[in-house]
Structures are given as C-alpha cells and as structure tokens.
N, C-alpha and C positions, 0 to 999 in steps of 0.2 A: 614364420620366416626362417627359422633355423634349418628346416629341412629342404628349403628351396635349392634348386640347382645354381651353380655359379653364374650362368648366363642370366637366369631370372633375377638373381640378386643384383647383378650389374645393371640390368634394365630398370629395376626399381630405383636404384641410385641415380641413374641417368635422368629419369623422369621426376626426380625430387620426392619420390614416395618413401625413400629410406634415408634417414639422416643420422642414424645412430652409429655407435662403434660397431665394427664388424666382428668383434670377439664372439665366437660361438656360431657364426653364420656359415652356411654351406659346409657342414661338417664333412671331413674327408678330403678337403681341397686346400691347396696351398694359398696362403695370403702373403702379400708382399708389401714391404716398405718401398717408398718411391723417392727418388731424387732426380730432378731435371735441371740440367745446366746448359748454358751455351757451349758450343763445340770447343771453343778455345780453352775451356777448363776441363774437358772430358778426360784427356789422357792422365792428368794429374789425379783426378778423382778416382779413375779406374785403378791406378797404381795404389792409391790410398786403401781402396777396398781389398786389393790383393795382399797388401802387407798387414791388414787388420781383419782377417777372415772371421774371427769370432763375432765381432761387432757388425761387420759389413759383408756377409756372405752373398756374393753375387749370384742371382738366379738367371737374370737376362739383362741385355743391354740393347738399345736401338741398333738396328743394322745400319741405318743411314740417318744422318741428322735430319730432323723434321718429321720423322716417323712417329705417329701417335698410336699406331697399332703394332703390336708385337705378336705375330701369329703363334709362336710356340707357347704363349701364355694363355691364349683363349680365342674362341670364335667371336666375331663381332665385338671386339674389345677396343675401347677408346680411352686412352690415358688422360684425355682432356675432361672427361665427364663421369668416369666410372668409379671414382673414389668419393665417399660421402663428404669429406672435408679436406681441403687443401690449405697449405700455408705458402704465402708468397714472401720472399725475402729480397730486399734490395741492399747491396753492399753489406750483407751480413745481418741486417736488421729486419726483424719480422714486421711487415707493414700491414698485413691483413690475412684473414682466412676467408675462403670462398668455396662455394659448392661446385664450381666448374672453372676451368681455365681457358675456355674458348676464346675469350677476348684478349688474352695475353700470349697466346701460343705464338712461337717464333719458328721460322724455317731452319734455324741453326740449333734448335734444342736437341739434346741427347738425353735419353732417359735411362736410369739405372734402377732395376728392381732387385731388392734385397730380401733374403729370407726373413721370416717373422716367427716369433715364438708361438703365435697362435697355432701354427702347424703341429708342433710337438705336443701341444696341450691335448690333442686328440689321442695320441699314443698313451699319454698318462691317464686320461679318463678311461681308456680301454682296459687299463690295469687296476681300475678301481680307486685311483688316486684323485681326491677332490681338488679341483682348481677353484680357489676361493673367488677370484674375480668373475668366473662364470656362474658359480652357484649364487653369488650375490648380485649378479646382473650389472657388474661395474667394469670400467676400463681397468686394465692391469696397472698396478702402481709401478712407476719408473723413477729412477734416481740418478743424479750425477755422482760420479765417484772420483777417487784420487788416482785412478789407473790411467797412465799416459798411453795414448795410441802412438804408433809409429808415424811420424809426420812425413808428408810429401809436399815439398815447397810450401805453398800457403795453407794447405789443408793440415790442420793439427787440432789437438784437443784431447780431452779425457773421455773415457768410456762411460756410457750410460748403461744401467742394468735394469732389468725387470725383476720383480720379487713375487714369490708365492710362498705363503706359510704352509707348513705341512707337519704331519706326524714324523718323528725321527725315522721310523722304519720306511715311510714313504719317500722321504728325502733321499735315503740310501738307494732306493729303487730307481729314482730319477736319473742317477748318474749313468747306469747301464742302459736305460731306455733312450735317453737323449743323446748318448754317444753315437747312436745309430743314425742321427740326423744332423750331420755337420753343416748342411746347407741352411739349417734353421737354428743356428747358434750352438748346436751340440750340447755337451754336458754343462752343468752349472759351473760357474767360475768360483763360487764361494757358497758355503753353507755355514750359517752361524751369525756371529756378532757383526752388525752393520758398520760399527765403528772401524772395523778393519778396512772397509772400503771408503772411509771418510764420510759416511752417512750419519749425521748427528741426530736426526729426528725421523724415525721410520714412519711416524704417523702423518708426516707432511711430504708426500712425494713431489718431485719436481715436475712430473708429468703423470697424467692418469689420475686414478682415484685411490684413496686409502681403503684398505680392506680389513676385516676383522682378523685379529691374531689371537688365537685361543691359547689358554694355559697349556704348557707342555709342548707347544709346537716350536719348530725351528724355522728359520728364515732361509729360503733357497733363492739364490741370485743367478741370473743368466745375463750374458752380454746381450745388448738390445740394439735394434735397428734404428733407434732414435739418435744413436751416437753421431751419425753424419751431420745432424742438425747443429751440433756444437762445432764440428769442423767447418761447416759453412759459415757460421758466425765469425770464426777466426779468419777464414779465407777471404770473406767480403767480395764474392763475385757480384758483378753488376746486377744480375737477377738470378734467382733460384726458386724452384718450386719443389715442395715436399708434401707428403701426406701430413695431416695433423695426427699426433700420436694416438694410436688406437683405431684410426680410420684407414683401413688398408684396401689394397686392390685384391679382390677375390678372383683367382685364376681357375682355369680348367685343369691344371696339373693336380694329380692326386698326391696326397701326402705320402702314400706308400711308394711312389716313384722316387722319393728323396731318401728313402731308407737305404743305408749302405750295407750291402751284403757282407757278412763276416765281421761286422762291427761288434764291439763289446755289448753283451746283453746283460 
C-alpha cells in the first residue's frame, strides 16, 4: 500500500478497504489535517490559523460553503469519505469517530486543510534519518504542551506537538531540512527535555502511539496539526468535524511543491 498513488489510496479508504493510519502511505505526496466548521465560525478559525502558522499552516480552504471537493488538492477527492477515521464534535465535546461523514454533511460546512508533519518525514528519510514511528509501524506520538496559541475570540488553547527521537547529529540536520517546509510545520520548536514543554511523561502520549527511545537519543518536537482540536474544545461550536489524529487526507500535491526556494538548508 505504501507505493500506491494518492488517488488509489483515497479509493481504498472510500471503499472501506484501508482503515489504518496514513503515515508512510503514498510517499512523495502531501497529507493534510482536516477541520470542518459551519460557515458562521469560519472567519474566526481562519484568522486563528493565520496567527498560529506553526501549528495550523493552511494548505487549502473550501471556495464555497458546502463544497466537499477541493480541486487543487486532488482529482476525484471527496472530503466526506476519503479520510480513514473522522472525529465528530458537538459543543466542543467529542461524541464519536466514524469512517465517513456522508450522513452529517451540511450545506454550510467550510473545510480547512492544514499541513501535516508526515510530509517532511519524507525529506528526513531521504537524508538517511530514521523516523521511528514509520520504522515501528506506529502512529506518531503527540503531546499537549504549555505553549499558548494566539487566541481569536472563542478559539484558544495550547499547542500540541509531535515527537520523534533521533541521534543528536540527525536532530541538528532536521532543523535545516524542515526549515524548507514552512507549510508543514517547518523547523522543530524544541529539541531536548520534554519538561520544558510541560510534558511530564513522554511514555504516555496524549494522541498517537508511544515509540521506542534508544539510549543516547534526543527528543525532537514539532508543532502539530492536532492543535486545532484543543481550540475547538474551547470554542464549543455547535458541530465540528476533524480527522482522527494520524488519519489524514492524502492529496495529489507533491511534497516537493511545498519546499521553499532559498530556505535554510
């Protein structure tokens, strides 16, 4: 499945044949976090993303309320069916997870697609840097932090980070590599002691799976696209749909298209 094209991956998901985390699938192509909100909340959430670009780097937004296809993201793409696992929130509370959202789709829904760290993982792998969640076949570990986002009206909350353990020399390399990809969270926000971020137990992620941390490795943390889910909990919109952490939308956009020319190497 890893070598399948994005459209083939989406079709497998749509038919219920693929239910796993999308980490490592369709290498070379951008994967996106998803947030869907009624139109009345869209302007505030859009501004929240603009003011917190490390956590919420916008890749695309619905052109019109009710659109469930975004042409720039991919051919024959349906936001209602093409993610392996969705989360449904009512008034900020998670009420269920589901394999599609056909039954709850509303004509006033506006979708936001945010950059995902799975995209920069490819660039790190190309430089011979091991990505532990991929090598162990797990979802990346994600943690709530003590870092405040810039609030916009009801949308507020702290940053969520993803973590990958690495050799110290590889951790240094990641800064230059990931700086070239600001649309998928960019450079790490922290390398080292998780207590600095308010993470008390690295072996118990808030989202995703724990991974092996080997002796001599350092912990590398990136801003994470699960951050909006905490803002949604605080905002308490009447209804909201997101991806389940680690279960992304696989697009037809190539990761290389997001590389910023002249960025730090």
